[in-house]
N, C-alpha and C positions, 0 to 999 in steps of 0.2 A: 412307777411314777411318783415324783416327790409330792410332799404335802401341799407346797405352794401351787403346784400346777393343777391340782384337782378342782379348785373353784373355777379356774379359767376354762378348764375343759367342760365343766358342767354348764357354764355360761354359753360357751360355743354351741354345745348340744341343744340348749333351749332356743338359741337364736335360729339354728338350722331347722328345728322342729316347727317354730313359729312361721318361718318363711315358707316351709313346705305346706303348712296348713293354709296360709293365706293364698298361696299359689293355687291350691286345690279349690279354694272358694271362688276364684275368678271364673266368670262365665266364658266359655269358648265362643269367639265371635261366629255369628251365623254366616254361612257362605252366601255371597251376593248372587242373585239370579243371573244367569248368562244372558247377554243381550240377544235379541232376536237375530236369527240368521237372515241376511238380506239376499234376495234373489232378484237379479235384474232381468226383466221381461220386456223384450222389444216386440212390438205388436205390428203396426203398419201405419200408413199415412192417414192423416185426417181426411174424412170424406169416404174412406173405404170401410170394409166390414171388419177387418182384423182389429182395429183400434178399440171399438166399443166391446167386441167380444173379449178382448184381452182384459179390459177393465172389469168386466163381469166375472171372469175367471179369477182375477186377483182378489176381488171382493169375496168370492167363495172361499178362497184360501185363507183370507183374513178371519173368517168365521170358524174355520176348522183347524188351523195350524197356528197356535199362539206363539210357537217358537220360531216362526218364519215370517218375515216381512217381504212381500212381493211388490216391487216397484215397477210400474209400467212406463214404457217410453214410446213416444211416437217415432216411427222410422220411415225411411224412404220406401221400404217394401220388402218383398220376399228375397230378392238377391242381396240387398243390403243387410238383411238379417243374418243370412248364412255367413256373409263376410265378417260381420261383427262377432259371431260365435267363433269363427276360425281365428280371429285376432285375440280372443279371450276377453272381449269387452262386454259380453252379455252371457247370461246363463241359460235363458229360456227364450224361445222365439217361435213365431209362425213362419211357415214358408209353403211352397208348393212342391208336389212330388217331382215334377220335371226339374225344377231348380235344384232341389236337394240331390237328385240322382246325378245330374250333369256336374254339379259342383264336387260331389264325392269322387268322380272320375277325373277331375282336373280339366274338364272340357268347357267350363263356363267362359263365354266370350270375354276377351280382354283380361282374363285372369290366368295366372300360371300356378301349377301345382294342385294336387288333390287336397280337398278340404277334409283332412283326416281327423279333425276334432268334432265333427258333426255326428250326432247320434239321434236316433228316433225315440219318441215317446208314444205317439199315437197318430193314426190316420183319423182325421176329423170327419170331413164330409166332402162331397163333390162340390167344387166351387164354380159357378157358371160365369162365363164371359159375357158381360153386358155390352151390347152394341147400341149406342144411342145416337140418333140423328136429330139435328135442329129442325124445328117446325118450319115447313115451307122450303126445305133444302132440296126436295126431290129425291133424296137418297132412299133407296129401298133395299139394297143389298150391298155386300162388300165390294163387288165389282164396280159400283158407282162411285168409289172413293178416289178415282183418278182425278188429279188436279184439284182436289178438295183439301181444306184445312182440317187436319185430323189430329187429335191427341191420342197417343198410344201409351200414355202413362209416363211418369218421370223416370229417369235413369235409376236403376236399382229396384224397380218393381218387376214382379212376375208378369204383369200385364204387358210390359214392353216386349218381353221375350215372346209371349204368345201372339201378340198382334203382328209382329214381324213375320212369324211363321204362317199366320193366317193369310196375310196379304200375299205372300209368296204362293200359297196353295191356290189362291184365287187368280193367280196370274197378274197381280197388281204389283209392279216393281215399286220398291220403297222410294226410288228416285222420282216416281210419277205422282207422289203424294206430298203435300206440304205438311210435313210432320211437325207437330208441336209437342215437345216433351214437357207436359204440364203435370202438376199435381192434380189429383182427381177433383178436389174442391175448386181449383182455379179453372180447370177444364169446364166444369159445370157452369161457373160464372160466365165464362166467355161464350159458352153455347147459348146461354140465356140472353146475353147481350148481342148475339148475332155475329160475334167475331170468330166463331168456330163452327164448322159444319157437322162434325161428328166426333165421338169419343168412345174409347174402349175402357172398360173397368172390369178386371177379373176379381170379383168380390163376393163375399157372403151377402146374401140379400136379407133385408133391404139395405143397400148402400146409401149413405147420406147424399153423396154427389149425384147419384142416379135419380134419387127422389127429388132433389132440387131441380134438375133439368126437366123431369117429367111434369112437375107441378107448373112449370112455365110453358108447357105445350110441346116439349120434345117427344119423340117417339122411340120406344124400345123395340128393336128389330130382331127378327130371327136370324140365325146362322145355320143354314142347312144346305143339303145338296151333295153332289158328287165330289166337290172340292173338299168338303169336310170328311168324307169317307177316305179320300186319298191321304189327307192329313193324319187321320187315325191310323191308317196302315203304316205310315212312315214313322209316326210318333205315337206308340200305343198308350202313352200317358193320357192323351186327349180322349175324352169320352163324350157321348151324347148326354146333354144335360137339359133340364127344364126349369124355368123360372115360373113358379105356380101363379095362377090367377090371383089377383088382389094383393100381390106382394108389394105393388106400388100403386099410387093414385092413377086411376084411369086404365090400368092394365087388367082387363076383365077376362082375358084368355091366356092359356099357357103359352109361354114363349120358348120355342125350341132353339137350343144353342149348343155350344160345346163347353166342356169344363175340364178341370183337373183337380185331383184330390189335394186338399190342404192338410198340412201336417203341424203337429206340435213337436218341436225338436229342442235339443239341449246340447251342452258341451260334454264331450266324452269324459273329461276329468272332473266332472261334478260328482260330489259324494254319492255313493250308491244308495245309502239309506235315505238321503234327502230326495233323490229322484224317485225312489220307491214310494215315499209318502206323497210327493207331488202327483204321481200317477194315480195312486189309490184315491186320494182326496178329490181329484178331478172327476173320476168315474162315480164316486159317491155323490158329488154335487150335480152330476149330469141331469137327473130328472128336474131339478130346480132350474138349472141353466137353460135347458131346452124349453122350459115354459116361457122364457122371455127372449130366447134367441132361436128363431124359427128354424134356421138352417141346421142347428144341432139336433133337431128332431129326426133328421135323416141319417144320422150316424149309424153305420152298420157295426155293431159291437164285435161281431165275429171277425171283421176285417181290420179292426183298430190296431192290432199288432203288425199288420202287413205293410210296414214302411219300406220304401225302396232303398233305404240305407240301414245299416245295422242298428238294432235297438240298443239303448243304454242298458247296462247290466241291472240297474234298479228297476227300469220299466219291465225288462224281461222277467225279473223275479216276480213282479206283480201279476203278469199274465200267467206264469206257471202256477201260482197259487190260485188264481181265478179258475183255471182249468181243473185243479184238484178239488175245488169246492163244489163242482157240478155233480 
C-alpha cells in the first residue's frame, strides 16, 4: 500500500469502528404485545336462559384469560347456532343434544349436508321444556292446545323442534294449532296481553320470558304421561326433567316435564391450544358460575365429555389430563 493511501485507510477504519460502536449502543425495540385473540360466542335469544349464561361465562373468561376476548352475541337459538358454526361465522356456541346430533348426520329439517365443522366441548345440564298457559285459558295439558294460539318458539330455536315432536306425541296435529313463531320475550308479552293462549320455552331456569308470564298470573304446567314415555322411546335424547320449587314466582311445587341436554360446542378448525384453555378455564370457573346460575349446579362432571358429537381435540386433551390427575 502506498504512503498516500494509508491515511485514507485509517480514516475509513475509524469511521467503520465509530459506526459499529453507535449501532451497538442503540436499544433494540421492545416487541409489541400481541392483540387479544377474539372468540365469537353465540348464545341464544333474549328472554331465554342461554343468553345470560353466556354473558356470565364470557365474564369468567375475561378474568382468567388475558390473551382472549370473548364477544357474546344474541342468536335465534340452538339450530341457528350450529348453522353459524358450520358457516364459520362463530367459534363457540350453545345448542341442544338432539339438534347437534341430527345436524351432524345431515338430517336437520330444511338443511342439506352433514354439519362436519361441529365439535363438542361439554355437556352442560339437562334443560327442561317450560309449558306456560295464560291465566283463565282453561289449558291444563298439551292435549288442550287444539285450536289455541300457541308459540312454539321462533324458527332456529331448539324449542321449535321439540314442541313439534311433543304435539305429535300427544296426537295434536300441528295443523290443528294456531302456531305463532314468536321470540320468547314477545311470546311472554302477548301471553300477558291475552293475545296468546300458551307458549313453550326449552330453557335454563329461570328464563326471563317465563318469569315475566308467571308474574302476570300465567301457570307453569307439567308435561307427563304415557305420551312422554312414547316420545322418550322414539327419541332417547328426551329425558324426564324437573323444574324445582321456587325457581319462579308462585311456583311452590316441583314441575315435572321433559328435557334435553344442553351443550357447549365449537368449530372443528378452532386452534387446539385455545379450545384446551377455554375448556379448562370453564371448569375452573364452574364453582363460581354455579353460585349465580342455578342450573349449572346440576352438571354431572362425569358426563360432561359425553357429547353426542365428536369432542374437539383441545377439549379431549383436557378430559384426558383430568382423568390422569385423579
